[in-house]
C-alpha positions as CSV (number, residue, x, y, z in Angstrom):
1,M,0.0,-0.1,0.0
2,E,1.2,3.5,-0.8
3,E,2.1,5.5,2.0
4,K,-0.7,8.5,1.1
5,A,-3.0,5.6,1.2
6,I,-1.7,4.5,4.7
7,I,-1.8,8.0,6.0
8,C,-5.6,7.7,5.2
9,E,-6.2,4.6,6.8
10,I,-4.4,5.8,9.9
11,Q,-6.9,8.7,10.0
12,R,-9.8,6.4,9.5
13,K,-8.7,4.4,12.4
14,L,-8.4,7.3,14.5
15,D,-11.8,8.2,13.8
16,E,-13.0,4.7,14.5
17,I,-11.1,4.9,17.8
18,E,-12.8,8.0,18.6
19,K,-16.3,6.6,18.0
20,S,-15.9,3.1,19.4
21,E,-14.2,4.4,22.7
22,D,-16.4,7.7,23.2
23,V,-12.9,9.6,23.2
24,K,-11.3,12.8,21.7
25,I,-8.2,12.4,20.3
26,L,-6.1,15.7,21.3
27,H,-2.8,14.6,19.5
28,C,-1.4,11.6,17.4
29,I,2.2,11.0,16.1
30,E,4.3,8.5,14.4
31,S,6.8,7.5,17.0
32,G,9.2,5.0,15.7
33,S,12.1,4.7,13.3
34,R,9.7,6.8,10.7
35,A,9.7,9.6,13.1
36,W,13.6,8.9,14.0
37,G,14.4,9.5,10.2
38,F,15.8,5.9,9.4
39,P,12.9,3.8,8.4
40,S,13.2,0.5,6.3
41,P,10.9,0.1,2.9
42,D,9.0,-2.4,5.4
43,S,8.9,-0.5,8.8
44,D,5.6,-0.6,10.7
45,Y,3.8,2.6,11.8
46,D,4.1,3.0,15.3
47,V,1.4,5.5,16.1
48,R,0.8,6.8,19.4
49,F,-1.7,9.4,20.7
50,F,-2.9,11.3,23.8
51,Y,-7.0,11.3,24.4
52,I,-9.7,12.4,26.5
53,R,-12.9,11.3,27.8
54,K,-16.2,12.8,29.0
55,P,-15.7,14.3,32.4
56,E,-17.9,11.8,34.2
57,F,-15.3,8.9,33.4
58,Y,-12.9,10.9,35.9
59,L,-15.2,11.0,38.8
60,R,-15.5,7.0,39.0
61,L,-14.6,5.4,42.1
62,D,-13.1,2.6,40.3
63,N,-9.7,2.4,38.4
64,P,-10.6,2.2,34.6
65,R,-8.2,1.6,32.1
66,D,-6.0,4.5,31.1
67,V,-4.7,3.2,27.9
68,I,-5.9,2.2,24.4
69,E,-4.2,-0.6,22.6
70,W,-5.9,-0.7,19.1
71,E,-4.0,-2.5,16.8
72,I,-0.8,-4.3,16.5
73,N,0.2,-6.0,13.1
74,D,2.9,-6.1,10.6
75,V,1.8,-2.8,9.3
76,Y,0.6,-0.6,12.1
77,D,1.2,-0.6,15.9
78,I,-1.5,1.8,17.6
79,N,-1.8,3.0,21.1
80,G,-2.6,5.8,23.5
81,W,-2.6,7.2,26.7
82,D,-5.7,9.0,28.5
83,I,-4.9,12.7,29.2
84,R,-4.7,12.0,33.2
85,K,-2.0,9.5,32.8
86,A,-0.2,11.6,30.5
87,L,-0.2,14.4,32.9
88,I,1.0,12.6,35.6
89,L,4.1,11.2,33.5
90,L,4.9,14.6,32.4
91,H,4.9,15.8,36.2
92,K,7.6,12.7,36.5
93,S,9.3,14.2,33.5
94,N,8.5,10.6,31.4
95,P,10.8,10.6,28.5
96,T,8.2,8.8,26.0
97,F,6.0,12.0,27.0
98,F,8.6,14.2,25.4
99,E,9.0,12.1,22.5
100,W,5.5,11.6,21.6
101,N,5.3,15.5,22.2
102,N,8.1,16.3,19.8
103,S,7.6,13.8,16.8
104,P,8.1,15.7,13.7
105,L,5.2,13.2,12.1
106,V,2.0,14.2,13.6
107,Y,-1.2,12.7,12.4
108,R,-3.6,14.7,14.3
109,T,-3.5,17.5,16.8
110,S,-5.9,20.0,18.6
111,S,-6.1,23.7,20.0
112,Q,-6.5,21.8,23.4
113,W,-2.9,19.8,22.8
114,E,-1.2,23.3,22.4
115,T,-1.9,24.3,26.2
116,V,-0.3,21.2,26.9
117,K,2.5,21.9,24.7
118,S,3.1,25.1,26.0
119,I,3.9,23.9,29.4
120,A,5.6,20.7,28.8
121,D,9.4,21.6,28.7
122,R,9.0,23.2,32.1
123,Y,8.8,19.8,33.5
124,F,11.9,18.3,32.0
125,V,14.5,17.0,34.2
126,S,17.8,16.3,32.5
127,E,18.6,13.4,35.1
128,S,15.3,11.4,34.2
129,G,16.2,11.9,30.5
130,L,20.0,10.6,30.6
131,Y,19.2,7.8,32.9
132,H,16.6,6.7,30.3
133,Y,18.6,7.2,27.2
134,C,22.0,5.9,28.6
135,G,20.2,2.8,29.9
136,M,18.6,2.4,26.3
137,A,21.9,2.6,24.6
138,K,23.8,0.0,27.2
139,S,21.0,-2.5,27.0
140,N,21.1,-2.2,22.7
141,Y,25.0,-2.3,22.8
142,R,25.1,-5.2,25.5
143,E,22.5,-7.4,23.8
144,Y,23.1,-6.5,20.0
145,L,26.9,-5.3,19.3
146,K,29.4,-6.7,21.5
147,G,29.9,-10.1,19.6
148,E,32.2,-10.8,16.2
149,N,29.1,-10.6,14.1
150,V,26.3,-8.2,15.0
151,K,22.9,-6.8,14.0
152,L,23.8,-3.6,12.1
153,K,20.6,-1.7,12.4
154,K,21.4,-1.9,16.2
155,Y,23.8,0.7,15.9
156,F,21.2,3.3,15.5
157,Y,19.2,2.1,18.3
158,V,22.4,2.8,20.6
159,L,23.7,5.9,18.6
160,R,20.3,7.7,18.8
161,P,20.3,7.4,22.7
162,L,23.7,8.4,23.0
163,L,23.2,11.3,20.9
164,A,20.1,12.1,23.0
165,C,22.3,12.1,26.0
166,R,25.0,14.6,24.7
167,W,22.0,16.9,23.7
168,I,20.7,16.7,27.2
169,I,24.2,17.3,28.7
170,N,24.8,20.3,26.3
171,R,21.5,22.1,26.3
172,G,19.4,20.4,29.2
173,T,16.3,20.5,27.2
174,P,14.3,17.7,25.8
175,P,16.1,16.0,22.5
176,P,14.5,16.1,19.1
177,M,13.2,12.8,17.8
178,L,15.0,13.0,14.3
179,F,18.4,11.1,14.1
180,S,19.6,13.7,11.5
181,E,18.9,16.7,13.8
182,L,20.8,15.0,16.8
183,A,23.7,14.1,14.4
184,D,24.1,17.4,12.9
185,A,24.4,18.5,16.7
186,E,26.0,16.3,18.4
187,L,27.9,13.2,16.3
188,D,31.8,13.3,15.9
189,S,32.9,13.9,12.3
190,S,35.2,11.0,12.5
191,I,32.2,8.3,12.4
192,R,30.0,10.2,9.9
193,T,31.3,8.3,6.9
194,E,30.3,4.8,8.5
195,I,26.6,5.9,9.9
196,N,25.9,7.5,6.2
197,K,26.7,4.2,4.6
198,L,24.6,2.3,7.3
199,L,21.7,4.9,6.7
200,E,21.7,4.5,3.0
201,I,21.7,0.8,3.2
202,K,18.6,0.9,5.7
203,K,16.6,3.1,3.4
204,H,16.6,0.8,0.6
205,T,16.6,-2.8,2.0
206,S,13.9,-4.2,4.2
207,E,16.9,-5.3,7.0
208,L,20.5,-4.4,7.6
209,G,21.1,-8.1,8.5
210,T,24.0,-9.0,10.3
211,G,27.5,-8.3,9.5
212,K,31.1,-7.9,11.1
213,R,31.4,-5.8,14.1
214,I,32.3,-2.1,12.8
215,D,35.2,-1.6,15.5
216,V,35.2,2.5,14.9
217,L,31.7,2.3,16.1
218,N,31.9,0.2,18.7
219,D,35.2,2.3,20.0
220,Y,33.1,5.7,19.6
221,I,30.1,4.0,21.8
222,E,32.2,2.6,24.4
223,N,34.0,6.1,24.9
224,Q,30.7,7.6,24.9
225,L,29.1,5.5,27.5
226,E,32.0,6.3,30.0
227,E,31.6,9.9,29.3
228,I,28.1,10.0,29.8
229,N,28.4,8.1,32.9
230,Q,30.7,10.4,34.7
231,K,28.3,13.3,33.4
232,I,25.5,12.0,34.9
233,S,26.8,11.7,38.4
234,T,27.8,15.6,38.3
235,I,24.2,16.9,36.9
236,K,21.6,17.8,39.5
237,S,18.3,19.3,38.2
238,E,14.9,19.8,39.6
239,N,11.8,20.0,37.6
240,S,8.6,22.0,38.3
241,S,7.0,20.4,41.1
242,D,3.8,22.4,40.8
243,W,0.9,20.3,40.6
244,N,-1.5,23.2,40.4
245,E,-0.7,24.3,36.9
246,L,-1.2,20.7,35.5
247,N,-4.5,20.3,37.5
248,T,-5.9,23.8,36.0
249,V,-4.9,22.3,32.6
250,F,-6.6,18.9,33.3
251,L,-9.8,20.5,34.4
252,N,-9.9,22.9,31.7
253,L,-9.2,20.0,29.1
254,I,-12.1,17.7,30.5
255,Y,-14.6,20.6,31.4
256,N,-14.0,22.2,27.8
257,E,-17.5,21.5,25.8
258,R,-15.7,21.7,22.3
259,N,-13.9,18.2,23.2
260,F,-17.0,16.1,21.9
């Protein structure tokens, strides 16, 4: 199916979710390799969204589900978070929230989401982001890139979080999702040639497959992990602990008559 047709199908599915679940989708984005800027020809669509329900839903005594898991198959991976869950996670400086909020590929958004977006970065905590991305880089490196033969595409799943760490260390703000933007800002020139080769292959083949370990990349990764670990221990940052602002945003959202 052509990409244009798939985008139309995604919009149809979002309409279906709103009708079936009786929700309003406030913001919907792409979160996977397509949003990172290095999809393979057969990459699936990782569709993520924030949604809101009618006010009475939030006044229940039980604990209803706060996620919608709509579809997972070879083409689509679609799920979303309730706005209450999202704002609680924002208060905790959850890195996934910032990724969804900053995705360059937006399928649907709303004026209500602009209110959330306008305050989000004030809740970003450098420590939380660094631990998240450094942990992601470490686990992927340890699992996939330590042997003589490695899964070549996993270099991107290690390098992207490492560059995100460097972005946070240098700027103290949520990192962009696009690998190219991170690379332009943070990637050492010494490994650009190797990275560009891998990117070109990944764009035109369904899978990079396995190959001999690329020593220059492994050396760079190990040096970066050591340096980032040292920096993490010296960074002490505090987020805004203001629940009042988030509570006000939440109440304004759920009682906004234009939601439905």
